[in-house]
C-alpha positions in Angstrom: -31.2 15.3 -5.7 -27.6 16.5 -6.0 -25.4 14.2 -8.1 -21.8 13.5 -7.5 -20.0 14.3 -10.8 -16.6 12.6 -11.6 -13.7 15.0 -11.5 -11.2 15.3 -14.3 -8.1 13.1 -14.2 -5.9 16.2 -13.5 -8.1 17.2 -10.5 -8.2 13.7 -9.2 -4.5 13.5 -9.4 -4.0 16.8 -7.7 -6.3 15.8 -4.8 -4.9 12.3 -4.5 -1.3 13.6 -4.5 -2.1 16.2 -1.9 -3.9 13.7 0.3 -1.2 11.0 -0.1 1.6 13.6 0.4 0.2 14.8 3.8 -0.7 11.3 4.9 2.7 9.8 3.9 4.5 12.8 5.4 2.7 12.2 8.7 3.5 8.5 8.6 7.1 9.4 8.1 6.7 11.9 10.9 5.7 9.0 13.2 9.1 7.4 12.5 10.9 10.7 13.1 9.0 11.2 16.4 10.0 7.7 17.5 13.6 8.2 16.4 13.8 11.6 18.2 11.8 10.8 21.4 12.9 7.1 21.6 15.7 5.0 20.1 16.4 2.9 17.1 15.1 -0.1 19.2 11.7 1.7 19.5 11.6 2.3 15.8 12.5 -1.3 15.3 9.6 -2.6 17.5 7.1 -0.4 15.7 8.5 -1.5 12.3 8.3 -5.2 13.4 4.6 -4.7 14.3 3.9 -3.3 10.9 6.0 -6.0 9.2 4.2 -8.9 10.9 0.6 -7.5 10.5 0.9 -6.1 7.0 1.0 -9.5 5.0 -2.0 -10.8 7.0 -4.1 -7.6 6.4 -3.0 -7.3 2.8 -4.2 -10.9 2.1 -7.5 -10.6 3.9 -8.1 -7.2 2.2 -8.2 -9.1 -1.1 -7.3 -5.8 -2.8 -11.1 -5.1 -2.9 -10.5 -1.4 -3.3 -8.8 -1.9 -6.7 -11.2 -4.6 -7.8 -14.1 -2.2 -6.9 -12.4 0.8 -8.5 -11.9 -1.0 -11.8 -15.4 -2.6 -11.8 -16.3 -0.6 -14.9 -19.4 -2.8 -15.6 -20.6 -2.6 -11.9 -20.9 -6.4 -11.5 -21.1 -6.0 -7.7 -22.8 -3.6 -5.3 -21.0 -1.6 -2.6 -22.8 -3.7 0.0 -21.2 -6.8 -1.4 -17.7 -5.3 -1.1 -18.4 -4.0 2.4 -19.8 -7.3 3.6 -16.8 -9.2 2.4 -14.4 -6.7 3.8 -16.0 -6.9 7.3 -15.7 -10.7 7.2 -12.2 -10.8 5.9 -11.0 -8.1 8.3 -12.4 -10.1 11.3 -10.5 -13.2 10.1 -7.3 -11.1 9.8 -7.6 -9.9 13.3 -8.0 -13.4 14.6 -4.9 -14.5 12.7 -2.9 -11.5 14.1 -4.0 -12.3 17.6 -2.8 -15.9 17.3 0.5 -14.7 15.8 1.0 -12.2 18.7 0.4 -14.9 21.3 2.6 -17.7 19.8 5.4 -15.5 18.3 7.7 -15.9 21.3 8.3 -12.2 21.5 8.3 -10.3 24.8 4.8 -9.5 26.0 5.2 -5.8 25.2 6.2 -6.5 21.7 3.3 -9.0 21.3 0.9 -6.3 22.6 2.3 -3.8 20.0 1.7 -6.3 17.2 -1.9 -6.8 18.3 -2.6 -3.1 18.6 -1.1 -2.4 15.2 -3.3 -5.1 13.8 -6.4 -3.4 15.4 -5.4 -0.1 13.9 -5.1 -1.7 10.5 -8.5 -3.3 10.9 -10.1 0.2 11.1 -7.9 1.3 8.2 -9.2 -1.7 6.1 -12.8 -0.7 6.6 -12.0 2.9 5.6 -10.3 1.4 2.5 -13.5 -0.1 1.1 -15.1 3.3 1.3 -12.1 4.6 -0.6 -12.8 2.0 -3.3 -16.3 3.4 -3.7 -14.9 7.0 -3.9 -12.3 5.9 -6.4 -14.8 4.1 -8.6 -16.9 7.3 -8.9 -13.7 9.3 -9.6 -14.2 11.6 -6.6 -10.7 11.4 -5.2 -11.2 14.7 -3.3 -13.3 12.9 -0.7 -10.5 10.3 -0.1 -7.9 13.1 0.0 -9.8 14.9 2.7 -9.9 11.7 4.7 -6.2 11.2 4.4 -5.5 14.8 5.3 -7.5 14.4 8.5 -6.1 10.9 9.3 -2.4 11.8 8.8 -2.1 14.7 11.3 -4.4 13.0 13.8 -2.3 9.8 13.7 0.9 11.8 14.2 -0.6 13.8 17.0 -2.1 10.8 18.9 1.0 8.6 18.6 3.3 11.5 19.4 1.3 12.4 22.5 1.2 8.8 23.7 4.9 8.3 23.4 5.8 11.8 24.8 3.6 11.6 27.9 4.3 7.9 28.8 7.6 7.2 27.2 6.0 3.9 26.1 5.4 2.8 22.6 2.3 0.8 23.6 0.4 4.1 24.5 1.5 5.6 21.2 0.1 2.7 19.1 -3.1 2.8 21.2 -3.4 6.5 20.1 -3.0 5.4 16.5 -5.9 2.9 16.9 -8.1 5.7 18.3 -7.1 8.1 15.4 -8.0 5.7 12.7 -11.3 4.7 14.4 -12.3 8.3 14.7 -11.7 9.1 11.0 -13.7 6.0 9.9 -16.7 6.8 12.0 -16.5 10.6 11.7 -15.7 11.0 8.0 -15.4 8.0 5.8 -18.8 6.5 6.4 -20.3 9.9 5.7 -18.4 10.1 2.4 -19.9 6.7 1.5 -23.4 7.9 2.2 -22.8 11.0 0.0 -21.5 9.0 -2.9 -24.3 6.3 -2.7 -27.0 8.9 -2.3 -26.2 10.3 -5.8 -25.8 6.8 -7.4 -28.5 4.8 -9.1 -31.1 3.2 -6.9 -29.7 -0.4 -7.2 -26.3 0.5 -5.6 -27.5 2.8 -2.8 -27.4 0.2 -0.1 -24.9 1.3 2.6 -25.3 -1.7 4.9 -23.2 -4.9 4.3 -24.8 -7.7 2.3 -23.9 -11.4 2.9 -25.3 -13.2 0.0 -23.4 -16.5 -0.1 -23.4 -17.0 -3.9 -22.4 -13.4 -4.6 -19.7 -13.4 -1.9 -18.3 -16.7 -3.2 -18.1 -15.2 -6.7 -16.4 -12.0 -5.4 -13.9 -14.0 -3.3 -13.0 -16.1 -6.3 -12.5 -13.0 -8.4 -10.5 -11.1 -5.7 -8.6 -14.0 -4.1 -5.7 -13.8 -6.6 -5.2 -10.2 -5.7 -5.2 -11.0 -2.0 -2.3 -13.4 -2.6 -0.6 -10.8 -4.8 -0.8 -8.1 -2.2 0.4 -10.5 0.5 3.4 -11.3 -1.7 4.1 -7.7 -2.4 4.0 -7.0 1.4 6.3 -10.0 2.0 8.7 -8.6 -0.6 9.0 -5.5 1.5 8.9 -7.2 4.9 11.1 -10.3 4.3 14.3 -8.1 4.6 12.9 -6.7 7.9 12.4 -10.2 9.3 15.9 -11.3 8.3 17.5 -8.1 9.5 15.7 -8.5 12.9 16.9 -12.1 13.1 20.5 -11.6 12.1 21.3 -8.0 13.1 18.7 -7.1 15.8 16.0 -4.5 16.4 18.4 -1.6 16.4 19.7 -2.2 12.8 16.1 -2.9 11.8 15.1 0.5 13.1 17.8 2.2 11.1 17.0 0.3 7.9 13.3 1.0 8.2 13.8 4.7 8.9 16.0 5.2 5.8 13.8 2.9 3.7 10.8 5.0 4.5 12.3 7.9 2.5 11.4 5.8 -0.6 7.8 6.9 0.1 8.4 10.4 -1.3 8.3 9.0 -4.8 5.6 6.5 -3.9 3.3 9.4 -3.1 3.3 10.6 -6.7 3.2 7.0 -8.0 0.2 6.1 -5.9 -1.6 9.3 -6.6 -1.2 9.0 -10.3 -1.9 5.2 -10.3 -5.0 5.5 -8.2 -6.3 8.4 -10.2 -5.6 6.8 -13.6 -6.8 3.2 -12.8 -10.5 3.8 -13.4 -9.6 5.6 -16.7 -7.3 2.8 -17.8 -10.0 0.2 -16.9 -12.5 2.0 -19.0 -10.1 2.3 -22.0 -9.3 -1.4 -21.8 -13.0 -2.5 -21.3 -13.9 -0.4 -24.4 -11.1 -2.0 -26.4 -9.3 1.4 -26.9 -5.8 0.1 -27.3 -4.1 3.4 -28.2 -5.5 5.3 -25.3 -4.7 2.6 -22.8 -1.1 2.3 -24.1 -0.5 6.0 -24.3 -1.7 6.7 -20.8 0.4 3.8 -19.4 3.5 4.9 -21.2 3.2 8.4 -19.7 2.8 6.9 -16.2 5.9 4.7 -16.7 7.9 7.7 -17.9 6.9 9.6 -14.7 8.1 6.6 -12.7 11.5 6.5 -14.4 12.0 10.2 -14.0 11.2 10.1 -10.3 13.6 7.2 -9.8 16.4 9.1 -11.4 15.8 12.2 -9.3 15.7 10.1 -6.1 19.0 8.4 -6.9 20.7 11.8 -7.7 19.4 13.4 -4.5 20.7 10.5 -2.4 24.1 10.6 -4.0 24.5 14.4 -3.7 23.0 15.1 -0.3 22.2 11.8 1.4 24.3 12.2 4.5 23.0 15.7 5.1 19.4 14.6 4.7 19.8 11.7 7.1 21.5 13.9 9.7 18.8 16.6 9.5 15.8 14.2 9.5 17.0 11.7 12.1 20.2 11.6 14.0 24.0 11.4 13.1 24.0 7.7 13.7 21.6 7.2 10.7 23.8 9.3 8.5 26.5 6.7 8.8 24.4 4.6 6.4 24.5 7.2 3.5 25.5 4.5 1.0 22.5 2.4 2.1 20.4 5.4 1.2 21.7 5.4 -2.4 21.1 1.7 -2.8 17.6 2.0 -1.5 16.8 4.8 -3.9 17.9 2.6 -6.8 15.5 0.0 -5.6 12.8 2.6 -5.3 13.3 3.9 -8.8 12.9 0.5 -10.4 10.0 -0.1 -8.1 8.2 3.1 -9.3 8.2 1.8 -12.9 7.1 -1.7 -11.7 4.2 -0.1 -9.7 2.8 1.7 -12.8 3.0 -1.5 -14.8 1.1 -3.2 -12.0 -1.7 -0.6 -12.2 -1.9 -1.3 -15.9 -2.2 -5.1 -15.3 -4.9 -4.6 -12.6 -6.9 -2.1 -14.8 -6.9 -4.7 -17.5 -8.3 -7.2 -14.9 -5.2 -9.5 -15.2 -5.5 -10.8 -11.7 -4.5 -14.4 -11.6 -1.3 -14.0 -13.7 0.0 -11.8 -10.9 0.2 -14.7 -8.5 3.1 -16.5 -10.2 4.6 -13.1 -11.1 4.8 -12.0 -7.5 5.7 -15.4 -6.3 8.8 -15.1 -8.4 9.5 -11.6 -7.1 9.1 -12.5 -3.5 11.1 -15.7 -3.9 13.9 -13.6 -5.4 13.8 -11.2 -2.5 13.8 -14.0 0.1 16.7 -15.9 -1.5 18.7 -12.8 -2.1 18.2 -11.6 1.5 19.2 -15.0 3.0 22.3 -14.9 0.9 23.3 -11.2 1.1 22.3 -9.9 4.5 24.6 -12.2 6.5 27.5 -11.1 4.2 26.8 -7.4 3.5 24.4 -6.4 6.3 21.9 -3.7 5.5 23.4 -3.0 2.1 22.7 -6.6 1.2 19.0 -6.1 2.0 18.9 -3.1 -0.4 20.6 -5.1 -3.2 18.0 -7.9 -2.6 15.2 -5.3 -3.1 16.8 -4.1 -6.4 17.0 -7.7 -7.7 13.4 -8.3 -6.8 12.3 -5.0 -8.5 14.1 -6.0 -11.7 12.3 -9.3 -11.8 9.0 -7.5 -11.2 9.5 -5.1 -14.1 10.5 -7.8 -16.5 7.5 -10.0 -15.8 5.1 -7.1 -15.6 6.2 -5.8 -19.0 5.5 -9.2 -20.5 2.0 -9.3 -19.1 1.3 -5.7 -20.4 2.5 -6.7 -23.9 0.2 -9.7 -23.9 -2.7 -7.6 -22.6 -2.2 -5.1 -25.5 -2.2 -7.9 -28.0 -5.4 -9.3 -26.6 -7.1 -5.9 -26.8 -7.1 -6.3 -30.5 -9.5 -9.3 -30.2 -13.1 -8.1 -30.4 -14.4 -10.4 -27.7 -11.9 -9.5 -25.0 -13.6 -10.5 -21.7 -11.2 -9.3 -19.2 -11.4 -11.4 -16.1 -10.9 -14.6 -17.9 -7.3 -13.8 -18.3 -5.5 -16.1 -16.1 
């Protein structure tokens, strides 16, 4: 039987970066298509759908992909992760359906919210297969999935909007694209990885063993709260902008903010590729290797942030005019502020990967509660006064809080690694 051999960290990074780059570029392309074919209001409706569904899906996902990828001791089978993901995703869809019905939005906006939630449900099931791939350090399989999903998403959404002039048909195309990739590629990747694993973990079908699921939920629940809070930290400015300034301003803010993704592609590619390695270093008590790799990652984040700020200061207006429309270029100063927030966020993200690799899950709940609380209070204070720029400053303040708290947790984790009987998940 052919065995799936782990790739090197460099090859995993290269594949992950390529896959994330193409996928993120196509996601950004969707906003460009909506901006070119539609209006800022259409971009705003799409963004609102993402903002409302994201916290729900992030919570019900329970960050199982990262929990699975850092399960260096293989405490749970893939069938356990798949079974829990199917249950939690179904619950998330029910919650989104209720929100879309009672939100008070126009029926078309409510339908868009519901369809975005359905698309994210298919994405969530793909995500648990990504966790299996990441655990076995075969990021080429995940990258291929993203390289198929990205262009297909852009094509289907663009065709739907172009032919009908209606965002509903575009989002329905997005649902179809993500469903096709799940059924046509991701499940096959899971079969390939499992077929070359040990016999105990070969089960592809979901397993619903009550005691095991309860233990897994208890382990992963803190990360569900954390990911919901991280999502809210991003989405709260959008809620408040929509409430105070309207969907047009929300569309402009979201389009410019999405340019932060350029750096996030590298951050996520490196973080996802390095997480299994960091987890193995920490589980083995190799303090020097863990710290050295994490410092390198943080240095990359700081460099990316500096370059993003410089680019926004030098050529921000030209970039916004070229990519979107002249009306977006009027917010060139907002672009600079958002890149400052992005740069600090890159550093915070790498520290977050370090915390998760060390299995410090529960401590992240109060950490991100503080981060999200900072974002919410700052938005409520600054957006009514300074508009979109106030939202960007609120994101900066939240990112600073995140870096400070995360750094404290990492220092504590490095101190604990000196203790011979470090048992990771007990850490608060």
